[in-house]
ROLUM-211234 format. One record per residue (C-alpha): residue in one letter; x, y, z. Coordinates in nm, 4 decimals. Layout:
N
+---------+----------+----------+----------+
| residuo |        x |        y |        z |
+---------+----------+----------+----------+
|       A |        X |        Y |        Z |
...
+---------+----------+----------+----------+
***
This chain:
105
+---------+----------+----------+----------+
| residuo |        x |        y |        z |
+---------+----------+----------+----------+
|       M | -11.0367 |  -2.5320 |  -0.3586 |
|       P | -10.9892 |  -2.7379 |  -0.6788 |
|       L | -11.1543 |  -2.4561 |  -0.8725 |
|       L | -10.8997 |  -2.2062 |  -0.7391 |
|       G | -10.6136 |  -2.4420 |  -0.8321 |
|       A | -10.7506 |  -2.4816 |  -1.1836 |
|       L | -10.7892 |  -2.1056 |  -1.2183 |
|       L | -10.4326 |  -2.0379 |  -1.1013 |
|       A | -10.2933 |  -2.3147 |  -1.3224 |
|       G | -10.4732 |  -2.1736 |  -1.6268 |
|       L | -10.3572 |  -1.8211 |  -1.5465 |
|       F |  -9.9982 |  -1.9384 |  -1.4962 |
|       A | -10.0090 |  -2.1354 |  -1.8240 |
|       S | -10.1345 |  -1.8363 |  -2.0209 |
|       I |  -9.8666 |  -1.6096 |  -1.8718 |
|       V |  -9.5921 |  -1.8602 |  -1.9543 |
|       K |  -9.7323 |  -1.8981 |  -2.3073 |
|       F |  -9.7278 |  -1.5199 |  -2.3599 |
|       I |  -9.3723 |  -1.4841 |  -2.2288 |
|       A |  -9.2497 |  -1.7761 |  -2.4407 |
|       A |  -9.4095 |  -1.6298 |  -2.7538 |
|       Y |  -9.2588 |  -1.2873 |  -2.6813 |
|       F |  -8.9077 |  -1.4244 |  -2.6359 |
|       A |  -8.9419 |  -1.6576 |  -2.9346 |
|       V |  -9.0154 |  -1.3628 |  -3.1623 |
|       R |  -8.7244 |  -1.1641 |  -3.0209 |
|       L |  -8.4938 |  -1.4636 |  -3.0589 |
|       A |  -8.6061 |  -1.5203 |  -3.4174 |
|       I |  -8.5390 |  -1.1565 |  -3.5049 |
|       R |  -8.1947 |  -1.1656 |  -3.3454 |
|       L |  -8.1054 |  -1.4901 |  -3.5236 |
|       A |  -8.2148 |  -1.3386 |  -3.8556 |
|       I |  -7.9960 |  -1.0342 |  -3.7929 |
|       L |  -7.7048 |  -1.2581 |  -3.6956 |
|       A |  -7.7470 |  -1.4653 |  -4.0120 |
|       G |  -7.7458 |  -1.1483 |  -4.2204 |
|       V |  -7.4308 |  -1.0173 |  -4.0545 |
|       V |  -7.2540 |  -1.3511 |  -4.1004 |
|       A |  -7.3533 |  -1.3577 |  -4.4677 |
|       V |  -7.2187 |  -1.0052 |  -4.5187 |
|       I |  -6.8900 |  -1.0884 |  -4.3461 |
|       I |  -6.8438 |  -1.4085 |  -4.5472 |
|       S |  -6.9154 |  -1.2184 |  -4.8673 |
|       F |  -6.6703 |  -0.9469 |  -4.7645 |
|       V |  -6.3929 |  -1.1985 |  -4.6920 |
|       D |  -6.4532 |  -1.3683 |  -5.0265 |
|       D |  -6.4365 |  -1.0335 |  -5.2068 |
|       V |  -6.1085 |  -0.9443 |  -5.0384 |
|       Q |  -5.9602 |  -1.2817 |  -5.1323 |
|       T |  -6.0724 |  -1.2345 |  -5.4924 |
|       V |  -5.9176 |  -0.8880 |  -5.5125 |
|       I |  -5.5888 |  -0.9970 |  -5.3579 |
|       N |  -5.5649 |  -1.3047 |  -5.5795 |
|       G |  -5.6479 |  -1.0930 |  -5.8832 |
|       I |  -5.3798 |  -0.8405 |  -5.7987 |
|       T |  -5.1140 |  -1.1025 |  -5.7336 |
|       N |  -5.1963 |  -1.3097 |  -6.0430 |
|       I |  -5.2366 |  -1.0251 |  -6.2937 |
|       A |  -5.0511 |  -0.7136 |  -6.1795 |
|       I |  -4.7377 |  -0.8668 |  -6.0291 |
|       P |  -4.4846 |  -1.0464 |  -6.2528 |
|       S |  -4.4034 |  -1.4064 |  -6.1644 |
|       E |  -4.0402 |  -1.3218 |  -6.0774 |
|       L |  -4.1583 |  -1.0673 |  -5.8209 |
|       Q |  -4.4072 |  -1.3188 |  -5.6819 |
|       I |  -4.1236 |  -1.5664 |  -5.6252 |
|       A |  -3.9106 |  -1.3006 |  -5.4537 |
|       A |  -4.2051 |  -1.1904 |  -5.2385 |
|       S |  -4.2698 |  -1.5487 |  -5.1316 |
|       W |  -3.9318 |  -1.5487 |  -4.9608 |
|       V |  -4.0306 |  -1.2695 |  -4.7198 |
|       M |  -4.4120 |  -1.2838 |  -4.7012 |
|       P |  -4.5899 |  -1.5551 |  -4.5070 |
|       S |  -4.7922 |  -1.8101 |  -4.6971 |
|       N |  -5.1051 |  -1.7112 |  -4.5033 |
|       L |  -5.0851 |  -1.3405 |  -4.5926 |
|       I |  -5.4318 |  -1.3373 |  -4.7491 |
|       L |  -5.5805 |  -1.4921 |  -4.4356 |
|       C |  -5.4036 |  -1.2352 |  -4.2158 |
|       I |  -5.5348 |  -0.9446 |  -4.4236 |
|       N |  -5.8847 |  -1.0914 |  -4.4158 |
|       L |  -5.8687 |  -1.1294 |  -4.0377 |
|       I |  -5.7570 |  -0.7706 |  -3.9911 |
|       L |  -6.0268 |  -0.6334 |  -4.2214 |
|       G |  -6.2846 |  -0.8639 |  -4.0638 |
|       A |  -6.1909 |  -0.7309 |  -3.7208 |
|       Y |  -6.2456 |  -0.3749 |  -3.8424 |
|       V |  -6.5835 |  -0.4686 |  -3.9883 |
|       S |  -6.6842 |  -0.6518 |  -3.6700 |
|       R |  -6.5855 |  -0.3510 |  -3.4590 |
|       F |  -6.7851 |  -0.1197 |  -3.6873 |
|       I |  -7.0912 |  -0.3460 |  -3.6607 |
|       F |  -7.0519 |  -0.3635 |  -3.2823 |
|       D |  -7.0251 |   0.0155 |  -3.2503 |
|       W |  -7.3228 |   0.0614 |  -3.4816 |
|       T |  -7.5320 |  -0.1837 |  -3.2800 |
|       V |  -7.4421 |  -0.0161 |  -2.9496 |
|       K |  -7.5328 |   0.3250 |  -3.0898 |
|       L |  -7.8661 |   0.1916 |  -3.2102 |
|       M |  -7.9385 |   0.0284 |  -2.8750 |
|       L |  -7.8537 |   0.3463 |  -2.6858 |
|       G |  -8.0620 |   0.5580 |  -2.9229 |
|       K |  -7.7768 |   0.7777 |  -3.0380 |
|       S |  -7.7581 |   0.9154 |  -3.3889 |
|       L |  -7.5352 |   0.7387 |  -3.6360 |
+---------+----------+----------+----------+
***
């Protein structure tokens, strides 16, 4: 009887080890993909801020900037970044779903 218990315990341990290794690899791959997506989104937001700041500081005269500050919110750049970020997030979500379902892009 102790031999059977040892055999079952060893078999159970090897199965748990295999399952843990399988899920660890999948988790590592998903975390790497998530880190890449976050890096791309942060880079995108920074690029949008740079473009908007460049346009407002170079192309628009200071008198027009003062007049625009009366009607535009102070967090306009953040609002534009959030809207564009939402579009990018939706595109990434749709792309991921299409890949998971095996549909063509």
